[in-house]
Rosetta silent file (secondary structure, phi, psi, omega in degrees, C-alpha in Angstrom):
SEQUENCE: XXXXXXXXXXXXXXXXXXXXXXXXXXXXXXXXXXXXXXXXXXXXXXXXXXXXXXXXXXXXXXXXXXXXXXXXXXXXXXXXXXXXXXXXXXXXXXXXXXXXXXXXXXXXXXXXXXXXXXXXXXXXXXXXXXXXXXXXXXXXXXXXXXXXXXXXXXXXXXXXXXXXXXXXXXXXXXXXXXXXXXXXXXXXXXXXXXXXXXXXXXXXXXXXXXXXXXXXXXXX
SCORE:     score description
SCORE:     0.000 S_00000001
   1 L     0.000  -47.062 -179.345    0.000    0.000    0.000 S_00000001
   2 H   -63.678  -39.909  179.880    2.733    2.485    0.935 S_00000001
   3 H   -63.005  -45.898  178.757    4.706    1.693   -2.222 S_00000001
   4 H   -61.240  -39.686 -179.164    1.640    2.224   -4.387 S_00000001
   5 H   -62.536  -46.578 -175.840    0.882    5.443   -2.533 S_00000001
   6 H   -71.438  -31.267  175.019    4.301    6.969   -3.001 S_00000001
   7 H   -64.126  -43.826  176.703    4.390    6.007   -6.680 S_00000001
   8 H   -61.934  -42.248  178.959    1.060    7.787   -7.138 S_00000001
   9 H   -58.926  -44.471 -179.226    2.398   10.753   -5.171 S_00000001
  10 H   -65.058  -39.879  177.881    5.449   11.010   -7.404 S_00000001
  11 H   -61.091  -41.580  177.558    3.316   10.867  -10.537 S_00000001
  12 H   -65.839  -40.805  179.841    1.207   13.707   -9.185 S_00000001
  13 H   -61.956  -48.367 -178.336    4.313   15.686   -8.206 S_00000001
  14 H   -63.870  -41.920  178.437    5.922   15.332  -11.616 S_00000001
  15 H   -63.699  -41.413  179.748    2.659   16.191  -13.358 S_00000001
  16 H   -63.202  -41.691  177.023    2.166   19.193  -11.094 S_00000001
  17 H   -63.252  -41.989 -175.982    5.657   20.504  -11.815 S_00000001
  18 H   -64.711  -41.614 -175.402    5.138   19.976  -15.538 S_00000001
  19 H   -93.287   -6.704  174.839    1.856   21.879  -15.743 S_00000001
  20 L    70.330   30.087 -176.024    2.823   24.488  -13.176 S_00000001
  21 L  -120.573  -43.852 -172.351   -0.364   24.175  -11.109 S_00000001
  22 L   -89.082  117.882  177.395   -0.038   21.769   -8.186 S_00000001
  23 L   -69.879  136.941  179.810    2.222   23.008   -5.354 S_00000001
  24 E  -111.254  142.625  178.679    4.618   20.335   -4.136 S_00000001
  25 L  -109.371  143.160  171.274    6.124   20.285   -0.641 S_00000001
  26 L  -116.633  168.509 -171.833    9.600   19.180    0.372 S_00000001
  27 E  -139.897  156.273  170.881   10.782   18.497    3.918 S_00000001
  28 E  -102.588  139.139 -176.268   13.692   18.695    6.333 S_00000001
  29 E   -84.641  126.762  172.710   14.430   15.574    8.368 S_00000001
  30 E  -100.299  113.657 -175.482   14.160   15.780   12.159 S_00000001
  31 L  -117.042  166.171  179.390   16.272   12.976   13.615 S_00000001
  32 E   -90.841  167.943  176.407   17.207   11.779   17.093 S_00000001
  33 L   116.660  -12.883  177.608   20.618   11.833   18.755 S_00000001
  34 L    96.437   -6.897  178.015   20.996   15.474   19.699 S_00000001
  35 L   -69.732  157.698 -175.681   22.475   16.755   16.448 S_00000001
  36 L   -84.276   74.714  179.276   21.314   20.106   15.074 S_00000001
  37 L   -59.356  -22.625 -174.225   18.931   18.802   12.421 S_00000001
  38 L   -86.606    4.814 -177.188   17.456   22.333   12.268 S_00000001
  39 L   -60.446  163.733  176.592   20.682   23.945   10.933 S_00000001
  40 L    58.686   57.986 -172.593   20.705   26.142    7.812 S_00000001
  41 L   -66.873  -27.111 -179.595   17.295   27.684    8.445 S_00000001
  42 L   -94.659   -2.791 -171.548   17.292   29.930    5.372 S_00000001
  43 H   -65.606  -57.129 -175.130   18.726   27.309    3.016 S_00000001
  44 H   -65.914  -41.592  175.255   15.672   25.455    1.748 S_00000001
  45 H   -57.491  -38.680  178.303   13.442   28.530    1.307 S_00000001
  46 H   -68.793  -39.935  177.708   16.160   30.102   -0.838 S_00000001
  47 H   -65.234  -42.133  178.244   16.644   26.912   -2.855 S_00000001
  48 H   -59.104  -47.352  179.045   12.882   26.599   -3.357 S_00000001
  49 H   -58.771  -41.546 -179.703   12.661   30.185   -4.598 S_00000001
  50 H   -65.044  -45.345 -179.313   15.567   29.545   -6.995 S_00000001
  51 H   -63.854  -41.671  179.388   13.994   26.318   -8.337 S_00000001
  52 H   -63.938  -35.875 -179.172   10.616   27.943   -8.834 S_00000001
  53 H   -79.100  -47.891 -171.949   12.213   30.801  -10.721 S_00000001
  54 H   -86.345  -27.565 -177.103   14.874   28.986  -12.749 S_00000001
  55 L  -111.491    4.377  179.351   13.169   25.622  -13.333 S_00000001
  56 L    57.242   40.486  177.941    9.575   26.856  -13.527 S_00000001
  57 L   -92.256  169.397  177.768    8.589   24.633  -10.599 S_00000001
  58 L  -128.230   59.361  177.693    5.725   25.146   -8.163 S_00000001
  59 E   -84.602  136.642  177.776    7.245   24.043   -4.865 S_00000001
  60 L   -56.858  142.056 -167.978    5.597   25.440   -1.732 S_00000001
  61 L   -63.903  -30.284 -178.893    7.647   28.353   -0.399 S_00000001
  62 L  -115.888  136.849  176.661    8.379   26.866    3.048 S_00000001
  63 L   -74.967  155.972  170.223    9.616   23.363    3.742 S_00000001
  64 E   -90.037  169.610  171.908    7.913   21.061    6.227 S_00000001
  65 E  -114.424  130.719 -179.081    9.669   19.219    9.049 S_00000001
  66 E  -131.935  138.401  178.678    9.255   15.441    9.166 S_00000001
  67 E   -85.057  149.664 -174.082   10.530   12.919   11.709 S_00000001
  68 L   -56.460  -38.672 -176.402   12.450    9.868   10.547 S_00000001
  69 L   -92.457    6.546 -174.981    9.919    7.420   11.944 S_00000001
  70 L   -83.866  144.422  172.644    6.808    9.312   10.860 S_00000001
  71 H   -63.096  -25.576 -176.880    4.320    8.066    8.279 S_00000001
  72 H   -63.347  -16.620 -179.387    4.243   11.619    6.957 S_00000001
  73 H   -60.124  -25.615 -179.115    7.634   11.104    5.314 S_00000001
  74 H   -72.004   -6.441  179.267    5.775    9.378    2.472 S_00000001
  75 H   -83.737   -7.659 -170.026    4.200   12.718    1.567 S_00000001
  76 L  -120.970  127.772  177.335    7.465   14.207    0.298 S_00000001
  77 L   -72.722  -24.658 -177.096    9.374   13.402   -2.896 S_00000001
  78 L  -134.498  127.188  175.872   12.534   15.057   -1.515 S_00000001
  79 E  -123.379  131.355 -176.740   13.760   15.040    2.098 S_00000001
  80 E  -107.786  134.445  179.824   16.789   17.078    3.168 S_00000001
  81 E  -128.309  131.853  178.620   18.997   16.144    6.120 S_00000001
  82 E  -146.768 -177.609  178.584   21.785   18.260    7.568 S_00000001
  83 E   139.579  173.805 -178.634   23.626   19.063   10.810 S_00000001
  84 L  -112.172  -15.398 -165.841   26.990   19.024   12.564 S_00000001
  85 L  -125.505 -147.496 -169.749   26.536   16.412   15.264 S_00000001
  86 L   -69.046  146.596  176.828   25.171   13.095   16.445 S_00000001
  87 L  -132.362  135.556  173.738   22.515   11.095   14.604 S_00000001
  88 E  -134.165  124.132  170.313   20.625    8.086   15.928 S_00000001
  89 L  -104.593  122.179  171.196   18.142    5.998   13.962 S_00000001
  90 L   -70.723  171.110  176.828   16.106    3.583   16.056 S_00000001
  91 H   -59.307  -39.675  179.184   15.136    0.268   14.488 S_00000001
  92 H   -66.662  -40.180  176.307   11.702    1.733   13.756 S_00000001
  93 H   -59.351  -49.082 -176.692   13.289    4.849   12.190 S_00000001
  94 H   -62.569  -41.340  179.225   15.554    2.740    9.982 S_00000001
  95 H   -64.564  -43.867  179.872   12.689    0.512    8.877 S_00000001
  96 H   -64.817  -42.841 -179.774   10.461    3.470    8.041 S_00000001
  97 H   -65.562  -39.230  177.586   13.231    5.258    6.151 S_00000001
  98 H   -62.449  -45.215  179.061   14.026    2.113    4.158 S_00000001
  99 H   -60.716  -41.405  178.162   10.366    1.709    3.155 S_00000001
 100 H   -61.309  -47.506 -175.215   10.256    5.354    2.090 S_00000001
 101 H   -72.377  -40.300  179.567   13.422    5.105    0.013 S_00000001
 102 H   -74.812  -17.390  178.620   12.701    1.731   -1.592 S_00000001
 103 L   -90.324    1.954  177.571    9.169    2.915   -2.368 S_00000001
 104 L   125.050   -4.205 -178.672   10.320    5.876   -4.452 S_00000001
 105 L   -76.600  170.299 -177.011   11.559    8.452   -1.941 S_00000001
 106 L  -141.284  127.370  178.445   14.784   10.424   -2.098 S_00000001
 107 E  -115.036  125.107  173.546   17.021   11.542    0.773 S_00000001
 108 E  -106.431  113.226  177.526   19.648   14.250    0.344 S_00000001
 109 E   -99.688  125.070 -176.216   22.139   14.232    3.214 S_00000001
 110 E  -121.617   99.840 -179.371   24.247   17.387    3.404 S_00000001
 111 E   -63.370  122.382 -179.850   27.130   17.174    5.886 S_00000001
 112 L   -98.756   27.015  179.378   27.439   20.514    7.630 S_00000001
 113 L    78.820   92.992  179.304   30.879   19.514    8.948 S_00000001
 114 L   126.909  -11.007 -178.425   30.687   16.973   11.732 S_00000001
 115 L   -81.123  -26.404 -165.046   27.843   14.731   10.583 S_00000001
 116 H   -56.798  -48.752 -173.568   29.943   12.217    8.658 S_00000001
 117 H   -67.174  -19.365  178.637   31.178    9.867   11.397 S_00000001
 118 H   -92.028  -44.659 -172.617   27.627    9.432   12.676 S_00000001
 119 H   -68.822  -31.564  179.078   25.593    9.197    9.496 S_00000001
 120 H   -63.114  -38.560  178.057   27.701    6.460    7.926 S_00000001
 121 H   -67.158  -43.710 -176.507   26.955    4.192   10.899 S_00000001
 122 H   -70.084  -33.170  177.451   23.247    4.987   10.861 S_00000001
 123 H   -63.256  -28.357  177.567   22.876    4.410    7.119 S_00000001
 124 H   -66.393  -25.016  174.714   24.058    0.850    7.704 S_00000001
 125 H   -71.208  -30.893 -177.837   20.925    0.333    9.797 S_00000001
 126 H   -82.638  -47.187 -179.535   18.824    1.373    6.824 S_00000001
 127 L  -131.011   77.312 -178.780   20.735   -0.440    4.072 S_00000001
 128 L   -62.171  -21.636 -176.964   23.134   -2.952    5.633 S_00000001
 129 L   -89.377   -5.690 -174.903   23.745   -4.478    2.215 S_00000001
 130 L  -111.134  152.705  174.467   24.779   -1.242    0.487 S_00000001
 131 L  -120.073  143.876  172.130   27.960    0.857    0.463 S_00000001
 132 L   -64.485  134.502  179.519   28.272    4.549   -0.306 S_00000001
 133 E  -124.570  148.121  172.715   29.853    5.002   -3.715 S_00000001
 134 E   -69.132  125.959  175.734   31.409    8.000   -5.428 S_00000001
 135 L   -79.253  131.026  179.761   29.099    9.148   -8.194 S_00000001
 136 L   -65.261  157.601 -176.604   31.038    9.623  -11.433 S_00000001
 137 L   -66.423  -16.167  177.408   31.171   13.099  -12.921 S_00000001
 138 L   -92.562    8.544  177.843   29.019   11.988  -15.832 S_00000001
 139 L   -64.139  142.620 -176.556   26.147   11.022  -13.530 S_00000001
 140 H   -58.001  -24.142 -179.171   22.889   12.730  -14.590 S_00000001
 141 H   -62.782  -22.474  179.093   22.581   14.572  -11.255 S_00000001
 142 H   -93.637    1.332 -174.075   25.449   16.812  -12.426 S_00000001
 143 E  -139.659   53.701  171.736   23.901   17.435  -15.840 S_00000001
 144 L   -90.021 -129.125  176.982   20.353   18.658  -15.389 S_00000001
 145 L   -63.525  -36.599 -177.235   19.650   22.279  -16.392 S_00000001
 146 L  -106.538  138.812 -173.267   23.039   23.257  -14.984 S_00000001
 147 E  -101.768  126.978  176.933   26.205   21.487  -16.017 S_00000001
 148 L  -124.643   80.309 -174.565   28.865   20.462  -13.484 S_00000001
 149 L   -63.498  -20.062  177.926   31.490   18.591  -15.533 S_00000001
 150 L  -101.799   13.146  178.143   33.772   18.246  -12.496 S_00000001
 151 L    83.041 -154.061 -174.103   31.034   16.963  -10.214 S_00000001
 152 L   -61.257  127.458  178.700   30.004   18.442   -6.875 S_00000001
 153 L   -72.688  158.608  176.976   31.282   21.992   -6.345 S_00000001
 154 L   -99.554  118.569 -176.797   33.261   22.985   -3.250 S_00000001
 155 L   -98.235  -48.202  178.419   31.456   25.736   -1.329 S_00000001
 156 L  -123.685  145.228  175.771   33.337   25.989    2.004 S_00000001
 157 L   -93.182  136.262  173.634   36.848   24.931    2.981 S_00000001
 158 L  -130.050  -69.840 -177.769   37.394   22.976    6.176 S_00000001
 159 L  -104.449    8.912 -179.223   40.078   20.310    5.920 S_00000001
 160 L    73.370   13.656 -179.934   41.283   21.155    2.434 S_00000001
 161 L   -90.894  153.337  177.651   39.737   17.966    1.059 S_00000001
 162 L   -69.621  153.622  175.529   37.839   17.835   -2.245 S_00000001
 163 L   -69.194  151.248  179.383   34.080   17.723   -2.193 S_00000001
 164 E  -132.529  130.440  171.872   32.489   14.311   -2.690 S_00000001
 165 E  -102.888  106.041 -174.990   29.100   13.411   -4.080 S_00000001
 166 E  -108.661  156.938 -179.391   28.328    9.962   -2.688 S_00000001
 167 E  -145.903  154.645  165.833   25.315    7.767   -3.214 S_00000001
 168 E  -105.313  124.688 -178.092   23.450    4.688   -2.134 S_00000001
 169 E  -108.287  119.577  179.242   22.153    2.805   -5.150 S_00000001
 170 E  -116.462  118.156 -179.694   19.225    0.460   -4.588 S_00000001
 171 L    49.128   45.027  175.524   18.188   -1.762   -7.495 S_00000001
 172 L    82.736    0.361 -177.526   19.797    0.629   -9.940 S_00000001
 173 E  -115.842  135.852  175.445   18.219    3.781   -8.481 S_00000001
 174 E   -73.958  112.834 -177.337   19.949    6.524   -6.524 S_00000001
 175 E  -105.649  -26.699  177.129   17.977    6.669   -3.267 S_00000001
 176 E  -130.610  126.145  173.343   20.411    8.628   -1.057 S_00000001
 177 E  -113.863  124.468 -173.458   22.666   11.417   -2.285 S_00000001
 178 E  -116.998  112.418  178.273   25.293   12.474    0.253 S_00000001
 179 E   -94.383  114.218 -170.696   27.131   15.777   -0.245 S_00000001
 180 E  -123.989  143.393 -178.039   30.335   15.577    1.803 S_00000001
 181 L    55.958   40.817 -172.965   33.212   18.066    2.320 S_00000001
 182 L  -132.983  -45.177 -173.792   31.126   20.600    0.437 S_00000001
 183 L    61.527   45.113 -177.013   28.766   22.595    2.706 S_00000001
 184 H   -58.462  -46.508 -178.085   26.268   22.873   -0.118 S_00000001
 185 H   -63.000  -30.694  175.419   23.416   24.010    2.139 S_00000001
 186 H   -61.431  -34.655  178.207   25.537   26.821    3.572 S_00000001
 187 H   -70.633  -19.766  176.587   25.757   28.178    0.053 S_00000001
 188 H   -81.686  -17.984 -173.479   21.966   28.254   -0.165 S_00000001
 189 L   -68.678  165.346  174.990   21.652   30.409    2.949 S_00000001
 190 L   -52.261  141.398 -174.963   21.115   34.167    2.993 S_00000001
 191 H   -58.715  -33.641 -177.576   24.288   35.912    1.883 S_00000001
 192 H   -65.263  -22.191 -173.022   24.624   37.784    5.197 S_00000001
 193 H   -74.130  -46.539 -178.420   25.015   34.533    7.184 S_00000001
 194 H  -114.971   -5.980  179.163   28.282   33.252    5.693 S_00000001
 195 L    56.464   37.736  178.197   29.236   36.228    3.515 S_00000001
 196 L   -72.633  146.691  173.419   29.930   33.914    0.589 S_00000001
 197 L   -59.667  148.825 -177.580   30.799   35.439   -2.784 S_00000001
 198 H   -59.310  -33.360  178.927   27.818   35.547   -5.100 S_00000001
 199 H   -61.477  -41.168  179.219   29.584   33.152   -7.491 S_00000001
 200 H   -67.982  -42.852  178.911   29.795   30.489   -4.750 S_00000001
 201 H   -61.285  -40.206  179.705   26.172   30.985   -3.754 S_00000001
 202 H   -66.783  -39.829  174.955   25.108   30.637   -7.384 S_00000001
 203 H   -58.105  -47.198 -178.115   27.137   27.444   -7.745 S_00000001
 204 H   -63.550  -45.192 -179.333   25.468   26.008   -4.675 S_00000001
 205 H   -65.198  -39.618  178.740   21.956   26.993   -5.763 S_00000001
 206 H   -65.782  -41.294  177.870   22.464   25.605   -9.248 S_00000001
 207 H   -66.015  -40.242  176.710   23.730   22.299   -7.874 S_00000001
 208 H   -60.852  -41.404  177.642   20.791   22.210   -5.473 S_00000001
 209 H   -62.786  -38.502  175.964   18.414   22.830   -8.358 S_00000001
 210 H   -60.700  -41.424  179.975   20.007   19.933  -10.225 S_00000001
 211 H   -63.252  -46.054  178.987   19.393   17.663   -7.228 S_00000001
 212 H   -62.206  -45.997 -179.771   15.748   18.679   -7.019 S_00000001
 213 H   -61.792  -42.621  178.778   15.258   18.283  -10.774 S_00000001
 214 H   -62.502  -45.905 -179.330   16.943   14.875  -10.728 S_00000001
 215 H   -58.638  -45.957 -174.075   14.846   13.752   -7.762 S_00000001
 216 H   -72.444  -21.098 -175.606   11.560   14.810   -9.326 S_00000001
 217 H  -113.534   -7.972 -175.191   12.259   13.156  -12.688 S_00000001
 218 H  -128.715    9.795 -173.366   14.339   10.071  -11.854 S_00000001
 219 L   -91.047   -8.527  177.428   13.018    8.714   -8.575 S_00000001
 220 L   -84.209    0.000    0.000   10.382    6.345   -9.926 S_00000001
């Protein structure tokens, strides 16, 4: 039933985007463990505004908040997860998230510097049989409306490491996209917060728009 529901939801979402009439909602993931899941408060509204303007989408202006173990997660074609600290998925959380992702959902995890050592462990609860893989630079997520021939852009420097776009592939479909050593969501935030150059902010927003476009057209 849930699988059928989310497939129908995605069909409605894609149709709504195409005809420019039905508003679609996206969500931020609220997880347990004490990490700041609520970080980057201006990021998604700015990305939504950019997508609606540049991709002619009709995404609702404000994101919702959804808990990992909630049935409501099935209402959203795209769920965004970020933070700096600890993450804990209970068995029920992991089971619910797996059903969402295998049923057509899409999770974008955006490490805000400090999430990595926790999220890798928790993802194993969701997909014990899968490993995160580097997505090649020719992957379609880098070649939607905006072209990123070198893959994921680097928005903020921390350890001097290159940015990595990692993924979990389930039955040939990208179900989790993990932006690491990048700080993509920071680039979506209001300019006053991080004082990023406009070129960096535009890179981040364009890459974010590619992720949304890929999710809405390739998740079934």
